[in-house]
FIBA-781852 format. One line per 4 residues: number of its first residue (from 1); for each residue x negated, y, z of C-alpha. Coordinates in pm, 1 decimal. Layout:
<vexvexs>
NUM) X Y Z  ... .
</vexvexs>
This chain:
<vexvexs>
1) -1414.2 -1986.4 -4611.5  -1659.1 -1709.0 -4520.1  -1914.8 -1861.3 -4280.4  -1963.6 -1523.4 -4108.1 .
5) -1592.4 -1475.9 -4042.5  -1484.8 -1465.4 -3676.5  -1256.9 -1734.4 -3537.6  -978.0 -1478.6 -3493.5 .
9) -1003.7 -1356.9 -3854.3  -1015.4 -1712.9 -3984.0  -701.0 -1792.2 -3784.6  -522.7 -1491.8 -3932.4 .
13) -623.7 -1577.7 -4288.5  -537.4 -1946.0 -4258.2  -200.2 -1887.4 -4094.6  -109.3 -1630.5 -4361.3 .
17) -172.2 -1886.8 -4635.5  97.7 -2108.0 -4785.1  -43.5 -2431.0 -4637.9  242.9 -2654.9 -4521.1 .
21) 179.5 -2738.1 -4150.0  274.0 -3105.8 -4130.0  83.2 -3142.2 -3803.6  107.5 -3024.5 -3443.7 .
25) 226.5 -2800.0 -3282.8  595.2 -2858.3 -3332.2  693.0 -2494.1 -3368.9  506.1 -2494.6 -3707.1 .
29) 416.5 -2126.4 -3656.6  776.8 -2049.2 -3749.4  825.7 -1746.9 -3524.1  1093.6 -1564.3 -3722.2 .
33) 1387.0 -1483.9 -3497.7  1212.4 -1629.8 -3192.4  1075.7 -1335.3 -2995.7  899.4 -1544.5 -2733.0 .
37) 693.3 -1730.6 -2993.8  603.9 -1415.7 -3182.1  505.5 -1218.6 -2872.8  299.0 -1509.8 -2739.4 .
41) 101.2 -1555.0 -3060.9  277.8 -1862.0 -3194.4  206.2 -1748.5 -3550.1  -167.0 -1817.0 -3486.8 .
45) -126.9 -2136.1 -3284.4  -286.3 -2433.3 -3462.0  -448.1 -2766.2 -3381.4  -782.7 -2900.4 -3507.3 .
49) -722.3 -2866.4 -3880.7  -991.8 -2869.9 -4147.1  -1235.1 -2581.3 -4112.3  -1167.4 -2507.4 -3744.2 .
53) -1406.2 -2751.2 -3578.1  -1355.2 -2967.5 -3266.3  -1433.2 -2831.5 -2919.5  -1542.4 -3175.6 -2800.0 .
57) -1775.2 -3232.2 -3096.6  -1852.7 -2885.5 -3233.2  -2034.2 -2877.0 -3565.3  -1897.5 -2566.8 -3736.7 .
61) -1739.4 -2238.5 -3635.3  -1706.5 -2326.8 -3264.9  -2067.7 -2445.6 -3247.2  -2179.5 -2119.9 -3408.6 .
65) -1969.3 -1911.9 -3171.7  -2100.9 -2092.8 -2864.0  -2459.4 -2044.6 -2982.2  -2396.0 -1670.3 -3016.0 .
69) -2241.2 -1672.5 -2668.8  -2553.7 -1834.8 -2523.9  -2767.1 -1564.5 -2687.2  -2557.6 -1286.8 -2532.7 .
73) -2564.5 -1424.5 -2178.4  -2919.6 -1558.3 -2206.4  -2855.0 -1927.2 -2144.1  -2992.1 -2229.1 -2328.9 .
77) -2646.4 -2360.1 -2411.3  -2293.5 -2229.9 -2359.6  -1966.0 -2421.1 -2361.3  -1614.8 -2280.9 -2397.5 .
81) -1374.1 -2357.8 -2112.8  -999.4 -2359.0 -2176.8  -889.9 -2525.8 -1850.9  -1024.3 -2247.6 -1631.2 .
85) -1342.9 -2236.7 -1427.1  -1212.5 -2531.1 -1225.9  -1276.1 -2779.8 -1508.0  -1628.4 -2639.7 -1545.4 .
89) -1698.5 -2684.5 -1174.9  -1568.0 -3041.3 -1181.1  -1781.2 -3126.2 -1483.1  -2089.1 -2955.1 -1339.2 .
93) -2076.6 -3141.7 -1009.0  -2021.4 -3477.0 -1177.8  -2302.3 -3421.8 -1426.6  -2550.0 -3320.5 -1154.7 .
97) -2472.1 -3590.9 -898.2  -2445.4 -3964.2 -858.6  -2134.6 -4128.2 -716.7  -2172.0 -4190.6 -345.0 .
101) -2455.4 -3940.0 -310.8  -2468.2 -3599.5 -145.3  -2381.8 -3244.3 -241.3  -2522.9 -2934.6 -73.3 .
105) -2239.1 -2684.7 -98.6  -2143.5 -2348.1 42.2  -1854.2 -2380.1 281.9  -1674.2 -2097.3 100.1 .
109) -1667.5 -2280.4 -234.0  -1344.2 -2296.3 -432.0  -1120.7 -2597.9 -370.5  -1211.2 -2742.9 -712.0 .
113) -1564.6 -2803.3 -577.4  -1415.0 -2993.6 -283.9  -1205.0 -3191.6 -532.2  -1521.2 -3276.3 -726.1 .
117) -1696.1 -3394.0 -409.0  -1400.1 -3614.8 -322.2  -1370.6 -3759.9 -673.6  -1742.0 -3844.5 -679.4 .
121) -1731.7 -3965.9 -317.2  -2009.7 -3723.7 -229.6  -2111.5 -3647.4 125.5  -2096.1 -3267.7 161.7 .
125) -2378.7 -3085.0 337.5  -2245.3 -2739.9 411.9  -2422.9 -2408.4 377.2  -2257.1 -2166.1 616.1 .
129) -2233.2 -1806.5 492.7  -2278.9 -1542.4 757.8  -1978.2 -1331.6 849.0  -1998.6 -970.5 735.8 .
133) -2010.4 -767.6 1055.1  -1694.4 -561.9 1120.6  -1512.7 -733.1 832.0  -1337.4 -1069.5 811.4 .
137) -1502.4 -1207.3 497.7  -1812.5 -1411.4 421.5  -2158.0 -1273.6 351.4  -2430.1 -1412.5 126.4 .
141) -2578.0 -1761.7 140.6  -2928.5 -1718.6 278.0  -3228.1 -1870.8 95.7  -3350.6 -1997.3 434.5 .
145) -3037.1 -2209.1 488.0  -3075.7 -2353.4 139.0  -3440.9 -2438.1 202.2  -3355.3 -2623.7 522.1 .
149) -3091.4 -2826.8 338.3  -3297.8 -2920.0 30.1  -3609.0 -2989.5 238.4  -3416.6 -3261.7 421.0 .
153) -3233.7 -3376.2 106.2  -3469.8 -3326.8 -189.9  -3314.7 -3377.4 -530.5  -2961.5 -3319.9 -400.1 .
157) -2769.5 -3071.5 -617.1  -2677.1 -2736.4 -461.4  -2365.5 -2535.1 -541.0  -2265.5 -2190.9 -417.5 .
161) -2038.7 -1903.1 -515.8  -2192.0 -1573.5 -626.1  -2033.9 -1325.3 -640.9  -1771.2 -1434.0 -392.8 .
165) -1404.3 -1347.2 -426.4  -1483.0 -1029.8 -232.4  -1784.9 -945.6 -449.7  -2069.8 -1058.3 -223.9 .
169) -2377.1 -1163.5 -422.6  -2641.7 -1409.0 -298.5  -3012.7 -1403.2 -379.9  -2979.4 -1655.4 -661.2 .
173) -3331.3 -1594.5 -794.7  -3498.9 -1693.7 -467.8  -3254.2 -1977.0 -405.0  -3322.0 -2118.4 -754.2 .
177) -3697.8 -2122.0 -690.1  -3644.2 -2305.1 -360.3  -3410.6 -2561.5 -519.3  -3653.0 -2634.0 -802.8 .
181) -3943.3 -2675.4 -559.7  -3756.2 -2972.0 -413.3  -3620.5 -3107.0 -743.5  -3263.3 -2994.0 -678.9 .
185) -3040.8 -2847.8 -947.8  -2861.4 -2523.0 -864.9  -2500.6 -2474.2 -976.3  -2346.0 -2130.2 -932.9 .
189) -1974.6 -2063.9 -941.4  -1983.1 -1720.2 -1103.8  -1614.4 -1715.5 -1191.3  -1591.1 -1354.5 -1072.5 .
193) -1919.3 -1242.5 -1229.1  -1901.5 -1294.4 -1605.5  -1978.1 -921.9 -1645.0  -2301.5 -929.9 -1444.0 .
197) -2623.9 -846.2 -1631.6  -2438.5 -755.4 -1951.3  -2526.7 -396.1 -1863.2  -2757.8 -216.7 -1622.1 .
201) -2454.7 -98.7 -1423.4  -2355.5 -443.4 -1290.0  -2645.2 -673.3 -1202.0  -2720.0 -985.8 -997.5 .
205) -2608.3 -1256.2 -1239.9  -2696.4 -1622.1 -1195.6  -2809.6 -1701.0 -1552.3  -3086.2 -1445.3 -1531.0 .
209) -3141.8 -1555.0 -1170.7  -3252.0 -1903.0 -1280.6  -2955.6 -2125.7 -1193.6  -2926.0 -2453.1 -1386.5 .
213) -2549.7 -2437.0 -1447.1  -2341.0 -2120.6 -1425.4  -1962.2 -2127.8 -1454.4  -1775.4 -1807.9 -1539.8 .
217) -1414.4 -1705.2 -1585.8  -1356.2 -1466.0 -1873.2  -1013.7 -1351.1 -1754.7  -1106.6 -1220.4 -1410.1 .
221) -1317.6 -918.6 -1503.1  -1356.7 -953.8 -1880.9  -1107.4 -967.8 -2169.2  -1048.2 -1341.1 -2218.7 .
225) -693.8 -1469.6 -2188.7  -602.3 -1636.0 -1859.2  -750.2 -1984.8 -1829.6  -1060.5 -1906.0 -2037.7 .
229) -1416.7 -1940.2 -1918.1  -1774.7 -2030.7 -2000.5  -2019.6 -2287.0 -1872.9  -2386.7 -2200.1 -1923.0 .
233) -2659.4 -2463.6 -1912.6  -3013.0 -2344.4 -1839.6  -3326.3 -2559.7 -1816.3  -3385.1 -2934.5 -1838.2 .
237) -3270.1 -3059.6 -1496.6  -2919.1 -3152.9 -1609.1  -2855.2 -3362.0 -1919.7  -2670.3 -3172.5 -2191.4 .
241) -2526.7 -3498.4 -2322.1  -2388.8 -3595.5 -1982.3  -2250.0 -3248.9 -1923.6  -2074.4 -3254.9 -2261.7 .
245) -1925.5 -3593.0 -2173.6  -1796.3 -3469.4 -1836.9  -1641.6 -3163.3 -2001.1  -1456.9 -3393.2 -2241.5 .
249) -1305.9 -3564.6 -1936.5  -1184.9 -3251.1 -1760.3  -1088.5 -3038.8 -2061.7  -772.4 -3093.9 -2260.4 .
253) -801.6 -3293.5 -2581.7  -579.9 -3030.6 -2747.8  -761.7 -2702.3 -2679.4  -579.2 -2381.8 -2768.0 .
257) -731.7 -2184.3 -3053.4  -561.8 -1874.8 -2911.9  -765.9 -1918.1 -2592.9  -1089.0 -1998.2 -2776.9 .
261) -1037.9 -1701.8 -3007.4  -1008.2 -1472.6 -2704.8  -1343.2 -1605.3 -2578.4  -1508.0 -1538.2 -2912.9 .
265) -1352.9 -1191.7 -2943.6  -1467.1 -1103.0 -2590.0  -1823.6 -1177.7 -2695.8  -1778.6 -965.7 -3007.8 .
269) -1631.3 -680.7 -2803.2  -1933.0 -675.4 -2570.1  -2171.4 -674.1 -2865.7  -1987.9 -394.9 -3049.2 .
273) -1865.3 -172.9 -2767.5  -2020.8 -306.2 -2448.3  -2236.1 -1.8 -2378.6  -1941.4 236.0 -2405.0 .
277) -1700.8 17.1 -2205.6  -1943.0 -58.5 -1921.6  -2029.5 313.6 -1888.4  -1660.9 401.0 -1874.7 .
281) -1598.9 130.4 -1612.1  -1887.9 255.2 -1398.6  -1769.3 614.4 -1437.9  -1420.3 525.4 -1315.9 .
285) -1569.4 354.1 -1010.0  -1802.3 649.5 -941.2  -1503.7 883.2 -948.2  -1312.0 651.0 -716.6 .
289) -1603.7 640.0 -470.5  -1614.6 1017.7 -451.2  -1239.9 1037.2 -393.7  -1226.4 787.4 -106.5 .
293) -1531.9 922.2 73.6  -1297.3 1126.7 295.9  -1113.9 825.6 443.0  -1113.8 826.5 823.3 .
297) -938.5 501.9 920.6  -954.3 271.8 620.1  -1298.1 154.6 511.8  -1395.1 37.2 163.0 .
301) -1733.6 -135.7 191.3  -1945.4 -69.2 -113.7  -1735.3 235.8 -199.6  -1625.2 472.2 81.5 .
305) -1916.2 330.8 280.8  -2223.1 196.5 100.7  -2377.5 -140.9 173.9  -2738.2 -80.5 272.7 .
309) -2855.8 -421.3 160.8  -3085.6 -375.5 -139.6  -3375.7 -139.8 -218.2  -3174.7 48.4 -479.8 .
313) -2911.7 130.9 -217.2  -3158.1 382.8 -73.3  -3044.2 607.7 -357.6  -2680.4 591.0 -247.6 .
317) -2533.0 929.3 -172.8  -2714.4 1114.8 -452.6  -2433.4 1075.5 -703.2  -2229.2 1383.3 -616.0 .
321) -2134.0 1309.0 -256.9  -2293.4 1200.3 69.3  -2204.1 834.0 108.7  -2188.9 686.6 455.1 .
325) -2422.1 390.4 497.7  -2324.9 45.7 623.7  -2622.1 -157.7 742.8  -2535.6 -515.5 654.0 .
329) -2818.3 -771.1 655.6  -2573.1 -1055.6 582.7  -2503.1 -909.9 236.1  -2783.9 -943.9 -18.5 .
333) -2599.6 -766.9 -297.8  -2254.2 -642.9 -384.1  -2052.1 -629.0 -704.9  -1883.4 -291.4 -692.8 .
337) -1617.6 -394.3 -941.5  -1439.7 -533.2 -634.1  -1260.0 -294.6 -398.3  -1208.9 -426.7 -45.1 .
341) -979.8 -199.2 155.8  -1039.0 -286.0 519.2  -782.6 -191.8 782.3  -971.1 -355.4 1070.5 .
345) -941.0 -142.6 1382.3  -617.7 25.1 1269.6  -251.4 -28.0 1355.7  -173.6 -212.7 1032.6 .
349) -263.1 -543.1 866.4  -383.5 -625.2 518.9  -44.1 -774.1 430.6  140.0 -459.1 544.3 .
353) -106.4 -238.8 358.2  -63.1 -437.4 36.7  316.3 -419.4 71.7  296.7 -41.3 119.0 .
357) 85.5 -4.8 -194.9  332.9 -220.3 -387.5  660.5 -75.6 -260.2  573.2 291.3 -216.1 .
361) 319.5 345.4 -493.0  390.3 64.6 -745.3  30.8 -59.6 -714.4  -18.2 -436.2 -728.9 .
365) -345.8 -558.2 -580.5  -512.5 -896.7 -611.0  -466.2 -1034.6 -260.6  -439.8 -950.9 107.3 .
369) -578.6 -1112.4 419.1  -525.4 -1029.8 784.9  -769.9 -741.0 783.1  -809.5 -624.4 425.3 .
373) -665.8 -586.1 76.3  -864.3 -677.2 -234.3  -821.8 -475.8 -553.9  -999.8 -595.8 -866.2 .
377) -1119.8 -388.4 -1157.1  -1224.7 -502.0 -1502.8  -1396.8 -411.8 -1826.3  -1093.9 -224.6 -1962.5 .
381) -1016.7 -50.8 -1633.4  -835.6 280.4 -1663.5  -953.1 571.8 -1453.2  -596.4 685.1 -1389.6 .
385) -520.3 350.4 -1220.0  -805.7 403.9 -976.2  -694.8 765.9 -925.2  -350.2 637.8 -826.6 .
389) -511.0 393.1 -585.2  -735.9 653.5 -423.0  -446.4 901.1 -384.9  -229.1 630.8 -226.7 .
393) -506.4 524.9 12.4  -570.4 884.6 120.3  -200.6 928.5 197.1  -176.2 599.7 385.9 .
397) -501.7 668.6 570.2  -346.9 983.7 716.6  -56.3 782.0 855.6  -272.0 524.4 1034.6 .
401) -424.4 545.4 1376.7  -723.9 366.6 1515.2  -657.2 89.3 1760.0  -776.8 -255.9 1852.2 .
405) -682.7 -504.3 1578.5  -322.9 -612.5 1626.6  -414.7 -973.5 1554.9  -784.7 -1026.6 1624.8 .
409) -909.6 -1257.1 1353.8  -1242.9 -1415.6 1279.8  -1335.6 -1696.9 1047.3  -1319.5 -2029.4 1235.9 .
413) -1622.7 -2252.8 1263.6  -1645.6 -2552.2 1032.2  -1468.3 -2835.6 1218.6  -1632.4 -3174.6 1283.2 .
417) -1601.2 -3434.9 1007.5  -1451.8 -3761.5 1139.5  -1434.0 -3948.8 808.1  -1485.5 -3876.6 440.3 .
421) -1222.3 -3696.1 237.3  -1183.0 -4006.6 22.6  -1125.6 -4228.2 328.1  -873.4 -3982.5 468.2 .
425) -681.2 -3978.9 139.6  -636.5 -4357.5 161.1  -555.3 -4376.1 534.6  -208.4 -4408.0 685.4 .
429) -65.6 -4057.7 722.0  218.6 -3868.7 882.8  339.5 -3509.8 908.9  328.8 -3311.9 1233.4 .
433) 416.1 -2957.1 1327.5  132.8 -2709.7 1325.0  148.3 -2670.6 1702.8  101.3 -3046.7 1748.5 .
437) -199.3 -3085.6 1521.3  -485.3 -3013.4 1763.9  -740.3 -3293.7 1781.6  -590.6 -3485.6 1489.5 .
441) -767.4 -3559.3 1161.1  -649.4 -3366.9 859.7  -526.8 -3575.6 566.9  -505.8 -3278.3 330.4 .
445) -669.2 -2955.8 217.3  -538.6 -2636.0 372.2  -618.4 -2298.9 219.7  -498.6 -1942.4 181.2 .
449) -399.4 -1857.0 -174.7  -548.7 -1653.1 -310.8  -845.5 -1720.6 -298.1  -813.2 -2100.8 -278.4 .
453) -1102.9 -2171.8 -40.1  -1026.3 -2466.0 191.8  -1028.6 -2395.7 564.7  -949.7 -2759.4 644.8 .
457) -1064.1 -3062.4 447.1  -933.4 -3421.7 461.8  -1128.2 -3615.2 720.6  -1205.7 -3311.0 936.6 .
461) -1074.1 -3255.4 1287.2  -803.1 -2995.9 1327.5  -959.4 -2799.7 1611.2  -769.7 -2562.4 1839.4 .
465) -971.5 -2272.4 1694.2  -873.9 -2369.7 1340.2  -504.5 -2403.3 1425.5  -513.7 -2067.5 1602.9 .
469) -652.2 -1907.8 1287.9  -366.8 -2062.0 1086.2  -110.3 -1919.2 1327.7  -270.9 -1573.8 1321.2 .
473) -273.7 -1572.3 942.2  81.0 -1705.5 918.2  211.6 -1436.2 1153.4  23.6 -1171.9 954.8 .
477) 198.5 -1290.1 637.9  -93.4 -1466.0 466.6  19.6 -1728.4 214.3  -106.1 -2061.6 350.5 .
481) -94.0 -2367.3 125.6  -162.7 -2737.2 169.2  -193.9 -3039.3 -56.3  140.1 -3180.4 61.9 .
485) 321.2 -2847.4 49.3  414.6 -2855.2 419.6  224.7 -2544.0 524.0  269.5 -2306.4 693.5 .
489) 483.2 -2519.0 929.6  375.9 -2881.2 881.9  44.0 -3059.4 855.9  -36.5 -3395.8 702.4 .
493) -265.2 -3590.8 937.6  -424.6 -3934.3 957.0  -194.9 -4156.0 1162.4 .
</vexvexs>
């Protein structure tokens, strides 16, 4: 086989050969007459046969591809993820911590980080993100809060999310310096930021910022198939051997070559056409920003109004229109690939706005909360899609009127921890109605999905403020989930 051949091309050539597949998978690539198998790529679906390497012990084509991936993103080592970013986060936390120790973690981390803390029996030390003024989502994690935490707990690993689900970027470069001063490894969940620093148009990435482990999804903003991601290892603080071992625990032992091929082809696409595609993406967003600058009731932070949070934002407004400025010290940086459509202060909710976009304009957005809708863009974004969105928003904006928020909502404070999550999982439990949960200890995780960030954690007290926020979100139509499946009506509590 040609050593320079891509994984995708090698798959095509091998599967077109007359080799008899007396191995898994059971469909034997026999897709004739079976539309679902053909459309889903069953004709290229193989297991670890000769010449295709082993993800858990890469020595050939996968090793070569991962080395090229590390070169593109600028890391020391890159690993393919086929179980989503979640498996990378689980492996990262386990490789950086010791069972029974501590973990300094942003409160707005994904639930997989909480799962990792529980599995490793780690005591969480929370970093509280500031609330973005006038909007109901979290701001950046401040370097000062990180310094206070690592100063009191030197050597304890730190994990945060940047960019957040809403696109808020933290000052990873300064945070990394602080962590390393105290001997702490920095892990960054960059699931929504795989595109950062691959061009000058989208910056603020964590690999270049100096983080020790960076976990990315390739299907959120890039062109990987769903469930694909990357884990980047940078620097000597975390053992590569241990990290590889942890990945072998949390990744499937039968990784899909269709998924891995999409990772490899995404890298190739960026190398061959990245400049063109990133310019086109930026151009579509620039055009969108100009279009929505006339909105009177809806606000789109970072777009119809510009975050004034970084030095380069001083240039905002010189790109063909006069952008309104939004002074926001709680936001260090913002990834403009995200579009947050805020309806705070109007007579509608985020859920109603998302339903209007879906039902009246056939536009499906990523998620909705009480006060905003989130639309996501990606590397292959089409300008006409954003033109449809801007036209729909302008029409809807004219139908809204300003008012006090129908359901005033603010992020609840982190409730007191009464026992560890692990202890709560083993305790006697019972189910109660939401209205009867005040003062009890949660026996389960409770989150809105998307984005999958826990608002209640096993072992924490269910405060009146927290329960009120659940009721407000439930009445607004937010999808609330819980480990037991009882939400939005029932809660599982320690008996």
